[in-house]
Legacy VTK file of the C-alpha trace (Angstrom):
# vtk DataFile Version 3.0
C-alpha trace
ASCII
DATASET POLYDATA
POINTS 301 float
-24.984 11.242 10.761
-22.471 12.543 13.315
-20.768 9.139 13.298
-20.288 8.944 9.522
-17.496 11.501 9.308
-15.358 9.901 12.073
-15.730 6.471 10.454
-14.740 7.830 7.046
-11.756 9.490 8.691
-10.823 6.219 10.427
-10.940 4.405 7.075
-8.355 6.915 5.782
-9.702 7.118 2.258
-6.607 8.988 1.066
-4.637 5.731 1.380
-6.901 3.862 -1.063
-5.393 5.047 -4.404
-1.984 3.644 -3.465
-3.524 0.358 -2.306
-5.121 -0.319 -5.714
-2.096 0.790 -7.760
-0.712 -2.736 -8.059
-4.100 -4.099 -9.125
-4.329 -1.516 -11.909
-0.751 -2.158 -13.030
-1.054 -5.950 -13.076
-4.431 -5.762 -14.814
-3.021 -3.511 -17.557
-0.228 -5.980 -18.282
-2.749 -8.812 -18.392
-4.876 -6.784 -20.823
-1.792 -6.183 -22.975
-1.243 -9.959 -23.116
-4.831 -10.570 -24.207
-6.438 -11.589 -20.923
-8.823 -9.333 -19.014
-12.091 -9.766 -17.156
-14.077 -6.822 -15.765
-15.642 -8.927 -12.990
-12.222 -10.083 -11.800
-10.925 -6.512 -11.973
-13.861 -5.128 -9.964
-13.624 -7.866 -7.313
-9.850 -7.397 -7.071
-10.298 -3.651 -6.488
-13.033 -4.210 -3.880
-11.006 -6.887 -2.090
-7.918 -4.691 -1.976
-9.884 -1.666 -0.765
-11.539 -3.735 1.972
-8.119 -5.054 3.071
-6.706 -1.525 3.176
-9.650 -0.285 5.226
-9.203 -3.275 7.555
-5.534 -2.364 7.945
-6.400 1.278 8.659
-9.004 0.394 11.284
-6.673 -2.129 12.905
-3.880 0.451 12.919
-6.161 2.991 14.582
-7.185 0.399 17.170
-3.665 -0.901 17.849
-2.008 2.504 18.197
-5.026 3.840 20.099
-5.123 1.202 22.841
-1.313 1.224 23.153
-1.264 5.003 23.573
0.995 5.562 20.561
-1.555 7.991 19.126
-1.298 10.908 21.534
-1.010 14.688 21.549
2.600 14.504 20.286
1.547 12.870 17.026
1.421 15.046 13.888
-1.161 14.520 11.155
-4.888 13.789 11.111
-6.257 12.866 14.514
-7.140 9.186 14.808
-10.647 8.018 15.753
-9.843 6.325 19.078
-7.355 9.073 19.947
-10.107 11.673 19.546
-12.580 9.674 21.642
-15.288 9.886 18.975
-15.114 6.108 18.406
-14.551 3.757 21.339
-12.116 0.817 21.215
-15.057 -1.622 21.457
-16.805 0.024 18.506
-13.601 -0.095 16.500
-13.046 -3.763 17.353
-16.600 -4.605 16.227
-15.967 -2.784 12.945
-12.753 -4.774 12.463
-14.612 -8.070 12.942
-17.292 -7.012 10.451
-14.623 -5.942 7.972
-12.907 -9.330 8.234
-16.166 -10.997 7.173
-16.424 -8.627 4.192
-12.818 -9.412 3.199
-13.446 -13.167 3.389
-16.571 -12.938 1.209
-14.845 -10.745 -1.377
-11.701 -12.890 -1.416
-13.645 -16.107 -2.016
-15.724 -14.411 -4.723
-12.569 -13.114 -6.420
-10.824 -16.495 -6.359
-13.842 -18.313 -7.776
-14.345 -15.675 -10.487
-10.685 -15.861 -11.503
-10.022 -19.587 -11.344
-13.317 -21.445 -10.976
-13.721 -24.429 -8.643
-11.547 -26.794 -10.738
-8.181 -25.001 -10.533
-7.222 -26.368 -7.115
-3.589 -25.241 -7.009
-4.325 -21.562 -7.634
-7.347 -21.749 -5.335
-5.150 -22.934 -2.470
-2.386 -20.416 -3.223
-4.767 -17.451 -3.257
-6.700 -18.652 -0.206
-3.330 -18.738 1.582
-2.433 -15.256 0.290
-5.812 -13.971 1.434
-5.254 -15.343 4.917
-1.752 -13.898 5.125
-3.065 -10.536 3.892
-5.645 -10.445 6.693
-2.929 -11.365 9.197
-0.682 -8.581 7.870
-3.522 -6.055 8.009
-4.342 -6.906 11.622
-0.909 -7.389 13.127
0.833 -4.209 12.004
-0.068 -2.545 15.312
-2.460 -5.001 17.012
-1.528 -7.840 19.339
1.243 -8.385 21.867
4.063 -8.289 19.316
2.964 -6.238 16.283
5.489 -6.261 13.459
5.045 -2.515 12.913
6.632 -1.996 16.343
9.642 -4.170 15.391
10.815 -2.286 12.277
9.271 -4.879 9.934
6.577 -2.706 8.379
8.752 -1.869 5.382
9.159 -5.550 4.477
5.426 -6.252 4.622
4.537 -3.135 2.620
7.059 -4.044 -0.089
5.713 -7.585 -0.340
1.988 -6.814 -0.315
1.785 -3.382 -1.994
4.407 -4.276 -4.580
4.913 -7.971 -5.302
1.623 -9.566 -4.238
-0.570 -6.761 -5.545
1.053 -6.442 -8.985
2.166 -9.996 -9.725
-0.850 -11.519 -7.973
-3.371 -9.468 -9.924
-1.657 -10.467 -13.183
-1.932 -14.162 -12.223
-5.671 -13.731 -11.620
-6.110 -13.254 -15.370
-3.222 -15.162 -16.946
-3.058 -18.080 -14.457
0.735 -17.982 -14.617
3.614 -15.916 -13.236
5.376 -13.826 -15.890
8.789 -12.141 -15.635
7.302 -9.043 -17.301
5.649 -8.047 -13.993
8.713 -8.380 -11.731
10.477 -5.026 -12.256
7.233 -2.976 -12.199
6.199 -4.783 -9.000
9.543 -3.977 -7.368
9.346 -0.330 -8.459
5.853 0.093 -7.056
6.869 -1.734 -3.888
9.753 0.681 -3.330
7.476 3.704 -3.785
4.963 2.197 -1.367
7.685 1.644 1.225
8.631 5.273 0.629
5.149 6.337 1.757
5.534 4.297 4.957
9.040 5.638 5.565
7.779 9.186 5.078
5.055 8.543 7.638
7.628 7.089 10.040
10.031 10.017 9.593
7.162 12.340 10.459
6.384 10.369 13.635
9.957 9.565 14.642
9.942 11.563 17.889
6.476 10.507 19.052
7.241 6.865 18.145
10.444 6.941 20.216
8.524 8.302 23.192
5.798 5.665 22.766
8.270 2.795 22.371
7.303 2.079 18.758
10.425 0.928 16.917
10.151 1.641 13.199
13.014 1.447 10.723
13.159 5.252 10.754
13.604 5.156 14.536
16.427 2.628 14.163
18.160 4.570 11.403
17.703 8.060 12.801
16.411 10.960 10.731
19.565 11.545 8.670
19.932 7.945 7.523
16.153 7.547 7.155
16.312 10.372 4.612
19.122 8.603 2.749
17.052 5.410 2.792
14.165 7.442 1.362
16.293 8.697 -1.534
17.290 5.097 -2.245
13.635 3.996 -2.328
12.467 6.740 -4.685
15.582 6.721 -6.853
15.630 2.926 -7.027
11.997 2.811 -8.119
12.628 5.347 -10.872
15.784 3.585 -12.085
14.146 0.142 -12.234
11.190 1.588 -14.148
13.536 2.996 -16.788
15.413 -0.313 -16.998
12.093 -2.113 -17.444
10.873 0.163 -20.232
14.205 -0.233 -22.062
14.155 -4.026 -21.766
10.482 -4.332 -22.703
10.193 -1.451 -25.135
7.363 -1.708 -27.662
6.398 1.865 -28.543
6.903 5.450 -27.241
3.746 5.218 -25.089
5.747 2.893 -22.814
7.518 5.967 -21.422
4.303 7.738 -20.454
5.059 7.088 -16.773
7.980 9.572 -16.957
5.369 12.274 -16.301
5.131 10.926 -12.736
8.861 11.512 -12.261
8.284 15.284 -12.180
6.435 15.358 -8.820
8.769 12.615 -7.508
11.858 14.761 -8.189
10.274 17.771 -6.459
9.263 15.472 -3.599
12.867 14.362 -3.045
14.028 18.002 -3.082
11.417 18.860 -0.432
12.444 15.915 1.742
16.072 17.086 1.640
14.926 20.394 3.149
12.424 18.852 5.586
13.160 19.249 9.293
9.848 19.456 11.141
7.130 16.761 11.312
4.762 19.012 9.349
7.326 19.163 6.525
7.088 15.391 6.125
3.323 15.252 6.634
2.719 17.683 3.772
4.552 15.307 1.406
2.497 12.193 2.180
-0.272 13.009 -0.274
2.290 14.059 -2.892
4.177 10.763 -2.765
1.070 8.588 -2.487
-0.623 10.190 -5.489
2.653 10.232 -7.451
3.008 6.469 -6.896
-0.584 5.960 -8.056
0.044 8.127 -11.133
3.234 6.179 -11.869
1.400 2.820 -11.769
-1.515 4.139 -13.813
0.654 5.654 -16.555
3.032 2.687 -16.681
0.077 0.353 -17.167
-1.715 2.579 -19.690
1.542 2.957 -21.613
1.381 -0.715 -22.537
-2.266 -0.861 -23.575
-2.271 2.200 -25.834
-1.587 1.330 -29.439
LINES 1 302
301 0 1 2 3 4 5 6 7 8 9 10 11 12 13 14 15 16 17 18 19 20 21 22 23 24 25 26 27 28 29 30 31 32 33 34 35 36 37 38 39 40 41 42 43 44 45 46 47 48 49 50 51 52 53 54 55 56 57 58 59 60 61 62 63 64 65 66 67 68 69 70 71 72 73 74 75 76 77 78 79 80 81 82 83 84 85 86 87 88 89 90 91 92 93 94 95 96 97 98 99 100 101 102 103 104 105 106 107 108 109 110 111 112 113 114 115 116 117 118 119 120 121 122 123 124 125 126 127 128 129 130 131 132 133 134 135 136 137 138 139 140 141 142 143 144 145 146 147 148 149 150 151 152 153 154 155 156 157 158 159 160 161 162 163 164 165 166 167 168 169 170 171 172 173 174 175 176 177 178 179 180 181 182 183 184 185 186 187 188 189 190 191 192 193 194 195 196 197 198 199 200 201 202 203 204 205 206 207 208 209 210 211 212 213 214 215 216 217 218 219 220 221 222 223 224 225 226 227 228 229 230 231 232 233 234 235 236 237 238 239 240 241 242 243 244 245 246 247 248 249 250 251 252 253 254 255 256 257 258 259 260 261 262 263 264 265 266 267 268 269 270 271 272 273 274 275 276 277 278 279 280 281 282 283 284 285 286 287 288 289 290 291 292 293 294 295 296 297 298 299 300
């Protein structure tokens, strides 16, 4: 029983709503276009959650064994950093999680496409493999991409484009231009969450030799980059709803702009690591709310 709480903490459950945002958004657009399957939706959610947990465990392991997670770091204490979970235990959990991801991914692909649709089978098997690679190599290995200022690119691709457009293809079996702008908007918000995390850790990352984009830019320019991410996401969402307007419900997502505007104001005033840390939940949940309301806005009629 004593081990359950540290493992739940290591899984970082607060990151899960953002990870499934693209699945919800893509599924809503598929529903709007007359194609939806509850089994595919459930398997897509489970697969995405298992990939996010894999990424979180791998991140804990990678930063833990490299010494990046230390007493200088602000935010929730990591499992290996605290000593409650050993690196060997974490590595075993990662291996088990990979097996779970493989089983769920295969089940999802077969449920969505069946054994006869070879092209989509191969494409999504490839995407599944790349997703596992991305989850593991953010901080693990000899040359993790998270230590080379490439985390933003991977987050944009997987949390925005792959999650939203990919989930839509699971139902429709085709790529549709209708998903592109929403996928980009959600991708920008997701990168914003990572950038916020990196601005919080900028000093400890410099000392640990972890080069994030925030470290490269410096705090002042990292803030400007953050405004671009949030503002760009909001602007593209408005452009999308104008171009693809059907009914007033399409603008339901504007409710999510309220906490986003206050978030930007708070980031402008932020100076200390705790100032950034307190905004992580705000931005993550605002991005989830944005995706949820944007999707619902096109299935209400």
